[in-house]
C-alpha positions, -999 to +999 in steps of 0.1 A: -084+332-235-070+354-263-032+350-265-008+379-267+001+368-303-036+371-313-038+405-298-007+417-315-018+403-349-052+420-347-036+452-334-012+453-365-042+448-389-061+477-373-030+499-371-022+492-408-054+512-417-074+483-431-109+496-434-127+462-433-116+432-413-132+398-417-133+371-390-148+338-400-156+319-368-183+301-348-168+316-316-185+350-317-180+356-280-143+349-281-139+372-311-156+400-292-135+394-262-103+397-283-116+429-300-124+445-267-089+436-253-073+452-283-096+482-282-084+489-246-048+487-256-052+512-285-078+534-267-106+531-293-143+528-287-162+497-298-196+496-313-215+463-319-244+454-342-267+425-340-298+420-361-320+417-330-305+446-310-293+472-335-261+493-332-250+501-297-218+511-278-200+482-263-179+483-231-157+456-216-171+464-181-205+451-193-224+483-190-256+483-210-261+510-237-293+517-256-294+511-293-283+541-314-314+551-332-335+528-352-306+506-365-319+470-364-318+466-402-285+463-420-291+493-442-301+516-413-270+504-393-246+512-421-263+545-428-260+555-391-223+545-390-216+566-422-233+596-407-216+593-373-182+600-388-167+588-355-134+570-351-138+535-336-142+498-342-176+487-356-182+450-350-211+437-372-221+402-363-251+394-386-242+413-418-233+383-441-268+376-455-270+413-466-239+416-487-251+401-520-265+413-553-299+417-538-286+443-514-265+467-535-273+496-512-255+478-483-224+471-505-223+508-515-226+520-479-198+497-467-177+509-497-183+546-488-173+540-452-142+521-463-132+548-488-136+575-461-113+557-437-085+582-442-108+609-429-129+592-402-108+561-392-138+538-389-127+502-389-155+477-398-151+442-384-174+416-399-179+384-378-197+353-390-193+316-395-189+323-432-186+355-451-184+360-489-176+396-498-184+410-533-153+419-554-156+456-548-153+451-510-128+422-511-100+445-522-107+468-493-106+440-467-083+417-448-090+384-431-081+375-395-082+340-381-087+332-344-059+309-331-069+273-326-057+256-294-024+238-298-015+206-280-005+224-248-038+243-248-058+211-254-041+194-225-049+224-203-086+222-214-087+185-205-072+191-171-094+221-164-126+201-172-113+171-152-108+194-122-143+208-125-157+173-126-137+165-095-152+194-076-187+182-084-177+146-075-156+148-043-131+120-036-132+109-072-108+114-101-113+111-138-100+077-150-076+076-179-040+069-187-012+088-205-015+068-238-053+076-241-047+112-230-021+116-257-044+102-284-073+124-272-051+155-276-042+145-311-079+138-320-090+172-307-066+191-330-083+215-354-112+222-332-120+256-318-117+263-280-155+260-275-158+228-295-129+212-278-142+221-243-176+208-251-163+175-265-141+170-235-170+177-212-191+151-231-164+125-225-158+132-189-193+139-176-207+107-191-190+083-167-160+101-152-135+083-175-118+088-208-114+054-226-098+043-258-132+036-274-144+071-266-112+086-281-119+068-314-154+083-315-139+118-311-125+117-347-159+111-361-175+138-340-146+162-350-152+155-387-189+164-383-179+197-369-155+204-397-173+188-427-173+205-460-208+202-473-205+166-483-174+169-505-153+149-480-168+118-464-156+102-432-155+065-436-164+050-403-158+014-412-121+008-423-112-027-433-082-044-418-058-061-442-070-095-428-101-088-449-080-083-481-070-114-500-035-113-516-017-080-522+014-093-503+038-067-519+015-038-510+010-050-474+048-053-470+054-019-485+029-003-461+043-020-431+078-007-438+065+029-439+040+028-411+064+038-383+078+067-403+044+081-412+031+079-377+063+092-361+059+124-340+096+133-343+117+141-373+138+110-379+155+123-411+132+104-435+106+119-459+070+113-448+053+089-473+030+109-496+008+082-510+002+055-535-019+050-566-037+017-571-047+008-607-061-024-621-090-045-632-124-035-619-135-054-589-100-065-580-101-050-545-086-015-550-112+003-529-110-023-502-072-019-501-076+019-498-098+014-467-075-012-453-045+012-453-064+034-427-074+003-408-039-010-407-023+023-396-052+031-372-059+065-386-091+082-400-101+076-436-115+104-456-130+099-491-129+129-515-160+132-537-150+151-568-186+154-580-195+174-549-165+198-555-175+210-590-193+243-592-206+262-622-190+295-610-155+303-621-129+295-594-154+279-569-144+243-578-107+250-570-117+268-538-138+238-527-109+215-534-085+237-514-110+237-485-113+199-487-075+195-486-073+219-457-099+197-439-076+167-445-047+186-430-069+194-399-078+157-396-042+145-400-027+120-396-052+105-420-057+087-453-073+107-481-089+083-506-093+096-541-117+070-556-117+066-594-095+097-597-096+096-635-133+106-634-126+137-613-096+150-631-093+154-669-069+171-693-096+180-718-110+215-724-146+204-725-153+220-691-136+253-697-104+242-681-119+236-647-105+201-645-070+213-654-071+239-627-083+213-602-054+190-612-030+219-607-044+227-573-041+190-562-005+186-575+006+218-558-008+206-525+008+172-529+041+189-536+041+214-508+021+196-480+041+188-449+012+174-428+008+136-424-019+132-451-015+099-470-031+099-505-045+066-518-058+071-554-076+043-573-080+042-610-095+019-636-087+036-669-050+043-674-055+062-707-077+088-689-051+097-663-031+130-668+006+123-673+015+149-647-003+128-621+015+095-626+050+107-630+076+098-603+075+122-574+037+126-572+030+094-555+056+072-537+046+042-557+023+030-585+008-004-577-010-026-602-038-047-587-041-077-609-067-105-608-060-127-578-039-158-583-049-193-571-037-189-535-053-154-532-086-167-545-086-194-518-081-167-492-108-145-508-133-174-507-125-180-470-129-143-461-163-139-478-176-172-465-167-165-429-180-129-433-214-146-439-211-170-410-200-200-432-169-219-419-142-221-446-133-257-434-166-269-447-158-260-483-133-273-509-115-240-513-089-256-536-116-267-561-134-234-559-101-215-566-093-237-596-127-231-611-125-193-608-094-186-629-098-150-642-123-140-616-120-108-596-126-106-559-159-089-565-170-116-588-161-143-563-181-125-536-211-123-559-209-160-566-211-167-529-240-143-524-259-159-553-253-194-539-265-183-505-298-172-520-301-206-538-294-224-505-320-203-486-346-210-514-339-248-512-339-246-473-306-265-472-270-257-460-247-240-484-223-265-501-193-264-524-214-277-553-239-249-549-211-223-552-196-241-582-230-241-599-231-203-596-195-200-609-203-219-641-231-194-649-208-164-645-188-149-673-160-128-656-149-094-668-116-109-679-135-129-705-162-103-715-135-076-719-104-097-724-089-072-749-090-043-724-078-064-695-048-077-716-039-042-727-040-030-690-018-058-679+007-051-708+008-014-698+015-022-661+041-048-668+070-023-671+054+007-654+040-004-621+048-026-591+025-057-587+004-055-555+004-093-552 
């Protein structure tokens, strides 16, 4: 399964006299297969170590060799390798838990072996799903990544699994079509060979068919395999713009760019980068962010800035880079940065971490070529860094104002029908006129409160019941009128109105 390119790349790293190589992967068997193929080509012996078996000679032919001495512990294994002074490739598969501050002897032993490379030519290859080397070893190491299957490889995997199913089910063929097959290949991108094969088997062996609904589920399953410890959340429910009242200008803007963003060929136009939505709290910014993914039919990922921050220097920026890399893997997708002003700051109160995080994000937005569409939402204009809102970062800055009269009618109808109440049974015009200055969230809460009242009275919901709740509500535009007015004044000359 290892490609010629992979063999050549690994060969070059070994030939370049790197004493320690790091391979982060869940595909241990495939990594071992690749190493054995390279070892044959360069005529070097291979030794492997597992925590349960100890250090032993490995051979491609599958011959079994006894463990070399009592080498089951990490320290005894490294001590044995150091004393062997024998040229070769030493593949250590369970070493990652034993390379921290609690095991300084292991770090010293690895360092001794690495520093003696010029004399003994012992190449240490560390394999694990995740490896964090201490600083003194990191400078002596190089990383190697196994190649992920490309679209041609993924199509081959699907056809191979379909053929296997056909052998087990004579006179039957896997049911699908070219459009669904093409979408499945896209949704499998970013997975390892083993994960892609298993996912395809799950789809085919269930009912002998690959359907559109199953292909949609692949994205969620793929995200679970790639998730970054909760920093990025896959939003399963993405609203359609039919559930968003108003925002006519925003909807039109997105429609004009949808075809370009989803195009698989270069048509000479820049791929849309993203938008920023700012406005009054409760005006529907978050719902609009979800609706972009629903409208374009692509995954929605929400970045949780709180989960990214780490007390150790540099770890927060690393977490952000890994989160952005995950978004690239899931592309085409929408990456939602909710209340971005709370995650990025220009103050020095956190030792400059927020500034470095901002720099990492801006660099990615500037250099990224993958179809990742950013949707940032913000409530506090003054807290936003100037570098973030200047032209060129986002394609457009939209101001989401309080809904006008027609938009409020639509919002009432949407929320009533969402709760199994027919809009034709209510005086939407009257409700709209009585909610001047209300946000979409406040309108929704008035309906929810009136439904409670109707349930208590054991009677159907009426227009008057909703009006009674409205009269008891003081909207944010009244309670914080000064801030809302200042926000509107700021946006008048600086942003495009969403509605």
